[in-house]
N, C-alpha and C positions, 0 to 999 in steps of 0.2 A: 384479560383477553386470552382465550385459548383457541388457537387456529384449528379448525376442523381438518382432518387429514384428507388431502385430495386424492381421489382415485380415478375420476373420469374427466379430469380437466383437459382442455385443449390448449397447448402452449401457443402463444402469439408468434413464436418462432420455431416451428417444427423442424426446420433445417438445422437449427442449433442443437436440438435434441439428438439428431443423428451424429453431430460432432461430439456431443457429450458421451454418447454410447461408445464411440471409437476411442475416446480419451480414457474411459474407464477400463479398457482392455490393457492399458499400460500404466494406468494410474488409478488403482481400484478405489482409493479414498476420495476421488473427485465427487463433490457433493451433488445430490439429486435435488429436484425441485422441492420435494418434501423437506429435505434437510434445510434448504434456504428459507422456506416458510416458517419452520420451527425456530430457526435462528431469529427471524423477524419478531417473533413473539417476545423473545428476551429483550430485543432492542426497544420495542414499544413499551415494555414494562419499565425499563430504565428511564426512558424519556418522560413517561407520565409520572412516575413516582419520584424520580431523583433529578428532574430537569432543573436547569439553572434559573434561579429566581429572577434575575435581570433579563432573561430571555425566555420567560415562561411561554409566551404565545408562540414563539418559534419552535420550542420543544413540542408543544401540542400539535403544531402544524406538521412537523416531521413525523410525529407518532401517527397522526391521521393518514399521512401518505403511506407509511409502511403497513398500517393496519388494513388499508383498502387495496393494497397492491395484490394482484393475482396473476397467475400465469397467462390468463386471457387478456388482462389489461394491466401491464406492468407500469409502475409509477415513474420509473426513470431516475430515481434518486440514487446518488452514490452512497447514501447511508443505508440503502436497502440491500439486504443479502441476496434476494432474488435477482435484482437488476444488476448487482455487481457480478453475479454468476453469468448473466447474459453478456455483460461487458467482456468478461474473461473469455467466454466462448467465441465471441466475434473476433477478438484479438487472436486467439489460437487458430480459428478457422482461416484467417488471412495469412498468418505468419508461420505456422508449423511446417507447411510444405517447403517454404523458402529456407528456413533455418535447417531443416533436415537435409536439403539439397546442398547446403553450404556449411554444414556443422563444423567441419575441421577448420573453416576459415573464420569462425566466430568464437568469442569467449563471453562468459557471464561476468559482469563488472558491477560492483556495488560502490557507490560514491556517498560518503557520509559528510554532512556539512555541519561540523561542530560549531563553527562561528555563527550559525543561524539558529542555534538552540534557543528555546524560549519557554517561559513558564506557562502553566495552565491558564493563568489570568490573562495572558497575552494571546492565547491560542486563537480565539475567534477574530482577532484583529491582525494577526500576522499574515503578510501577503506572500504567498508562494509564487505568484506571478513574477515578482522581481527576481527571485532565485532562479526560476526556470529560464527567464530571458538571459540572465547572466551566463548560465551554463550552456545554453544554445549558442551564444556568441563565442564561447571558448571552444566548443566543438567545431564550429565553422572556421575559426581562426587556425586551429590545429590542422585542419584540412582533410578530415575524414571524408571519403567519397561514397562509400557504401552505406546502406541503411543502418541506422542506430535506433533500436526500439526498446521500449520498456515502460516503467511507470514510477510514480512518486508515492511515497508513503512516509509515515512518521511512527516512531516508537516512543512510548512514554517511559522514561527512566524514573522509577519510583524509589526515592531514597527513604526507605522505611524508618531509618533512624533519625532523619532530619528532613522533614517535608519541604523546607525552604530550598533545598538543593534539587528537588525533583524538577524535571524539565522534559520538553518534547524535542526529539532529535530528527530533523528532516534527512531523508536519503533517497537515492534513486537506485533501482534495480534495472540494469540494462543488458541487452545482448548487443555486443559491439564487434566490428571487424578486428580480427587478430593481427593488428599491424604494430609490432613491438615499438618502433620508433615513436609513433604517434601516441601509443598508450603511455609511453614514458613521459612524453610532453604533458599528457593529462595528469599523470601522477605528480609531476613537479608542480602543476597548478594546485592540486589538492593538498600538497605538502607545504604550501606557503604558511608562514608563521601565524597569520591571523586565524587560520583554520586548525593548524596542528597544535597550537598552544591554547586553544579556547577553553580547555578544562584543566585548570592548574592541578598538578599532582596526579593526573590520570593519563594512562597510555592511550593515545589516539591512533587509530588506524583508518585514515580517511578514504583509502581505496583498496579494494580487494578484487583479485582476478581469479576466476575458477574455470576449469574445463567444463564444457557442456556435456553431460553424460546422458541425461534423460530430458529430451527437448520439451516434452509436454509438461513435465513437472517444473522445469526451470522457467518456462514461459508462464505457467500459472502463478509461480512465485513472484514474477515481475508485476503481475496485475492482481493484487490481493483485494479483498473486500472488507477488511477490518484492520484497525490499528491495534497493536498489541503493547504489552507492558513488560519491561525488564526490571525486576526487583533488585535493589542494591541493599546490602545489609552488612553489619559488623559481625564477624565470626568470633569464635571463642578466644582468639588471640587479639581481638579488637582491631582486626584488619578489614578494610573495606573490600567487599567482594560483590560481584554481579552474578545473578543467576544465569546459567548457560542457555536456558530455554525460555522463550517468551511465553506469556500467559495472557488470558483475557484480562483487561483492565479491571482491577479489583474494586476501586472506588466507583460506585454507580454514578456519582455526580460527574467525575472526570470522564467516564465512559459516555454519558449523555452529551457532554460538551463536545466530545470527539465526533459523535454522530451528527450534531448540528453543523460542525465544521465540514464534514464530508458532504452533507446535503448542500452546502454553499458552493461546493466545487463540482465541475462538470466532468464528464468522461474525457472530453478534449483537453481539459486542464490537467487532469491526473495522468494522462498518457503522454509519454515523452517520445518524440520522433524527430530524427534528423535525416535528411536526404530521402524523405518519403513523400510521395505525391499524395495530397489530400483528396479524398473522395473514393 
């Protein structure tokens, strides 16, 4: 499949293209519609050629969705690069003005759930909903009053020297109120032994807090459209090291499975929000 380059399409969401134009003024690498469609070509290829044997029909179904998706008639799948782009634009349209108006009162927080890591064979059956409900209850118990917004994603940790160790690691990227006492309570929850010691012999950092410098970039980072891979390897001294930068998942079979998983999840499920009115 080779996607023809669109030149005269009409987006189903013209107001979002105005948002995209404004974003590119401060984030020049924000993808275009053509970028998203070209990315879908790669995803369709992986789904058709390297789909999971036990879920062949589902792989074909997702591939068909992405292949037929267009700016005029988006498919709505979270495995779709174009529809993930629309999702990010809606999120940014709603929240960029609010965060910019309260930027000094918020921080970017990453929560990593080591205790919930799982293998690729478990990926399609692992239930994120249970983790999400657990974290929502923690946030409410701590007592945050202002909006908490962000999204869920997973990284594939590929142990190139020992595939049996490879696993998926769930995490949340959030924009949260900068309330030191409550953030410390959250940190203590993330540092509980079950989570901190989930990977024997490896340093775990389950919570990271950063200053928000570029609102658009940080918000786009919270709502990504693809799950990435971190390679682990043995260096010349036989020490285990992790690549600093993520890359596209190298195994086409693992990549196809991640797309099937994304297709099973909805925008509402992937988006994390506390103290936010729905609608």
